[in-house]
C-alpha positions as CSV (number, residue, x, y, z in Angstrom):
1,X,10.2,1.2,-9.7
2,X,11.2,-2.2,-8.8
3,X,9.1,-5.3,-9.6
4,X,8.2,-5.7,-6.0
5,X,7.1,-2.0,-5.8
6,X,5.0,-2.4,-8.9
7,X,3.4,-5.5,-7.6
8,X,2.5,-3.8,-4.1
9,X,1.1,-0.7,-6.1
10,X,-1.1,-2.8,-8.2
11,X,-2.4,-4.8,-5.2
12,X,-3.0,-1.4,-3.4
13,X,-5.1,0.0,-6.3
14,X,-7.0,-3.3,-6.6
15,X,-7.7,-3.2,-2.8
16,X,-8.9,0.3,-3.0
17,X,-11.1,-0.6,-6.2
18,X,-12.7,-3.5,-4.2
19,X,-13.3,-1.3,-1.0
20,X,-15.1,1.4,-3.3
21,X,-17.3,-1.3,-4.9
22,X,-18.2,-2.8,-1.3
23,X,-18.8,0.7,-0.1
24,X,-21.1,1.6,-2.8
25,X,-23.2,-1.5,-2.2
26,X,-23.3,-0.9,1.6
27,X,-24.2,2.8,1.1
28,X,-27.2,1.9,-0.6
29,X,-28.3,-0.7,2.0
30,X,-27.4,1.7,4.8
31,X,-30.1,4.2,3.7
32,X,-32.6,2.0,5.7
33,X,-30.5,1.4,8.7
34,X,-31.7,2.4,12.1
35,X,-31.2,6.1,12.9
36,X,-31.4,8.4,15.9
37,X,-34.9,8.8,17.3
38,X,-35.8,5.3,16.3
39,X,-36.6,2.5,19.0
40,X,-33.9,-0.1,18.8
41,X,-34.9,-3.7,18.4
42,X,-34.4,-5.9,21.5
43,X,-32.4,-9.0,21.2
44,X,-30.5,-11.7,23.3
45,X,-27.3,-13.0,22.0
46,X,-24.6,-15.4,23.5
47,X,-20.8,-14.7,23.6
48,X,-18.0,-17.3,22.6
49,X,-18.5,-19.1,26.0
50,X,-22.3,-19.4,25.6
51,X,-23.1,-16.7,28.1
52,X,-26.4,-15.1,27.0
53,X,-26.9,-11.3,27.3
54,X,-30.1,-9.5,26.7
55,X,-30.3,-6.0,25.6
56,X,-33.2,-5.2,27.8
57,X,-31.3,-6.3,30.8
58,X,-28.6,-4.0,29.8
59,X,-30.9,-1.1,29.4
60,X,-32.3,-1.6,32.7
61,X,-29.0,-0.4,34.3
62,X,-28.4,2.6,32.1
63,X,-27.5,3.6,28.6
64,X,-25.9,1.0,26.2
65,X,-23.3,1.3,23.5
66,X,-23.5,-1.2,20.7
67,X,-20.5,-1.7,18.3
68,X,-21.4,-3.8,15.2
69,X,-18.2,-4.9,13.5
70,X,-17.3,-7.2,10.4
71,X,-15.8,-10.0,12.5
72,X,-12.3,-11.4,13.1
73,X,-11.8,-12.3,9.7
74,X,-11.3,-8.6,8.8
75,X,-8.3,-7.0,9.8
76,X,-10.1,-3.6,9.9
77,X,-12.8,-5.0,12.1
78,X,-10.3,-6.2,14.7
79,X,-8.6,-2.9,14.8
80,X,-11.9,-1.4,15.4
81,X,-12.6,-3.7,18.3
82,X,-9.3,-3.0,19.8
83,X,-10.0,0.8,19.6
84,X,-13.4,0.4,21.0
85,X,-11.9,-1.9,23.9
86,X,-9.6,1.1,24.7
87,X,-12.5,3.4,25.5
88,X,-14.5,0.7,27.5
89,X,-13.4,2.2,30.7
90,X,-14.5,5.6,29.9
91,X,-18.0,4.3,28.8
92,X,-18.5,2.5,32.2
93,X,-17.3,5.5,34.2
94,X,-20.1,7.5,32.6
95,X,-22.6,4.9,33.9
96,X,-23.1,3.0,30.6
97,X,-22.5,-0.6,29.3
98,X,-21.1,-1.7,26.0
99,X,-21.0,-4.9,23.7
100,X,-19.4,-5.6,20.5
101,X,-21.6,-7.6,17.8
102,X,-20.4,-9.5,15.0
103,X,-21.2,-12.8,12.9
104,X,-19.2,-15.9,14.3
105,X,-15.7,-16.1,12.8
106,X,-12.3,-17.4,13.6
107,X,-9.6,-14.6,13.9
108,X,-6.7,-14.9,11.4
109,X,-4.2,-14.2,14.1
110,X,-4.5,-14.5,18.0
111,X,-6.1,-11.4,19.6
112,X,-5.9,-10.0,22.9
113,X,-8.9,-10.3,25.2
114,X,-11.2,-7.4,25.4
115,X,-13.1,-6.1,28.4
116,X,-16.6,-5.8,26.9
117,X,-18.8,-8.9,25.8
118,X,-18.3,-10.0,22.2
119,X,-21.8,-11.1,21.2
120,X,-22.0,-13.7,18.2
121,X,-24.8,-12.7,15.7
122,X,-25.6,-16.0,14.3
123,X,-27.3,-15.7,10.9
124,X,-26.8,-12.0,11.3
125,X,-30.3,-11.7,12.6
126,X,-29.5,-8.6,14.7
127,X,-27.6,-7.0,12.1
128,X,-30.5,-7.3,9.7
129,X,-33.0,-6.2,12.3
130,X,-30.9,-2.8,12.5
131,X,-30.6,-2.7,8.8
132,X,-26.9,-3.2,9.0
133,X,-26.4,-5.8,6.1
134,X,-25.8,-5.5,2.5
135,X,-25.6,-8.0,-0.6
136,X,-21.9,-8.2,-1.5
137,X,-21.3,-7.8,-5.3
138,X,-20.5,-11.1,-6.9
139,X,-17.1,-10.2,-8.1
140,X,-16.0,-9.5,-4.6
141,X,-17.2,-12.7,-3.1
142,X,-14.1,-15.0,-3.8
143,X,-11.9,-12.3,-2.1
144,X,-13.9,-12.4,1.0
145,X,-14.0,-16.1,1.1
146,X,-10.3,-16.1,0.8
147,X,-10.2,-13.9,3.8
148,X,-12.2,-16.5,5.7
149,X,-15.5,-15.0,5.6
150,X,-18.7,-17.1,5.4
151,X,-22.0,-15.5,4.8
152,X,-25.3,-16.4,6.6
153,X,-27.8,-18.6,5.0
154,X,-30.9,-16.7,3.8
155,X,-34.0,-17.5,2.2
156,X,-33.1,-15.7,-1.0
157,X,-31.0,-17.7,-3.2
158,X,-27.8,-15.9,-4.4
159,X,-27.8,-13.4,-1.6
160,X,-24.4,-13.0,0.1
161,X,-24.9,-10.7,3.3
162,X,-22.0,-8.8,4.8
163,X,-22.3,-6.7,8.0
164,X,-22.0,-2.9,7.9
165,X,-19.9,-1.5,10.9
166,X,-21.9,0.7,13.0
167,X,-22.1,2.2,16.5
168,X,-25.2,3.2,18.3
169,X,-25.8,4.8,21.7
170,X,-29.1,3.7,23.2
171,X,-30.9,5.6,26.0
172,X,-32.4,3.8,28.9
173,X,-35.7,3.4,27.1
174,X,-34.0,1.9,24.2
175,X,-34.3,5.0,21.8
176,X,-31.3,5.6,19.5
177,X,-29.5,8.8,20.9
178,X,-26.8,8.6,18.3
179,X,-25.9,6.4,15.3
180,X,-22.7,6.1,13.5
181,X,-23.1,3.9,10.4
182,X,-19.5,3.4,8.8
183,X,-20.0,2.1,5.2
184,X,-16.2,2.8,4.9
185,X,-15.0,0.1,7.1
186,X,-11.5,1.5,7.0
187,X,-12.3,4.4,8.9
188,X,-11.1,4.9,12.5
189,X,-13.6,4.8,15.2
190,X,-14.7,8.1,16.5
191,X,-14.5,7.7,20.3
192,X,-14.6,11.4,21.2
193,X,-17.8,12.0,19.5
194,X,-19.5,9.0,21.1
195,X,-18.2,10.0,24.7
196,X,-19.5,13.5,24.3
197,X,-23.0,12.2,23.3
198,X,-23.1,9.8,26.2
199,X,-22.3,12.7,28.6
200,X,-25.2,14.6,27.2
201,X,-27.5,11.8,27.6
202,X,-26.5,11.4,31.2
203,X,-26.6,15.1,31.8
204,X,-30.1,15.3,30.5
205,X,-31.1,12.5,33.0
206,X,-29.5,14.2,35.9
207,X,-31.5,17.2,35.1
208,X,-35.1,15.4,35.1
209,X,-37.1,15.9,38.2
210,X,-36.9,13.1,40.8
211,X,-40.1,11.6,42.1
212,X,-41.2,12.3,45.8
213,X,-39.2,10.6,48.5
214,X,-40.9,8.1,50.7
215,X,-41.6,9.2,54.2
216,X,-41.1,5.6,55.5
């Protein structure tokens, strides 16, 4: 094995070890994350241009898909958003809307524009309300800082919060119909399962009896 190959192998093992340590901490925190059947907390967030979007307004038009990701500083997070964007038209065609949510961060490389709103979760207030934040182990913090991540300020000294990737499908009344909480941030986004759940939600509404028609 060449020196370059040895170095690459060592870096890969270290990266895997770092990921396992982060996932262990995220798994513990994710135990209290919002699950199916719960009522989703309402919020209003702005995108990069300052346009404010309220979850309540989105729900008034139909089901909503929320995709929480780690941010532009994370290459896995960027890939996740790209995958999410590729299915956006499928979500819209099924009568739903979708938004991506992450703490504000600068991309490490230029990225293509995406069709859905990318909302900035300043202070990770929404992520925390959904139970999607964990305290990063001290030994990993320099690595995340080197990647460009800046944790939000909190009242607890020494806390270093990082978002947990997750996808929620919310029914029109704000109830969580489906929850994917991805403590392994390296996993690919499961688009087929989400679309199947969305079809089931819309089919259920289609079967509900309609109110009496007006005679006027």
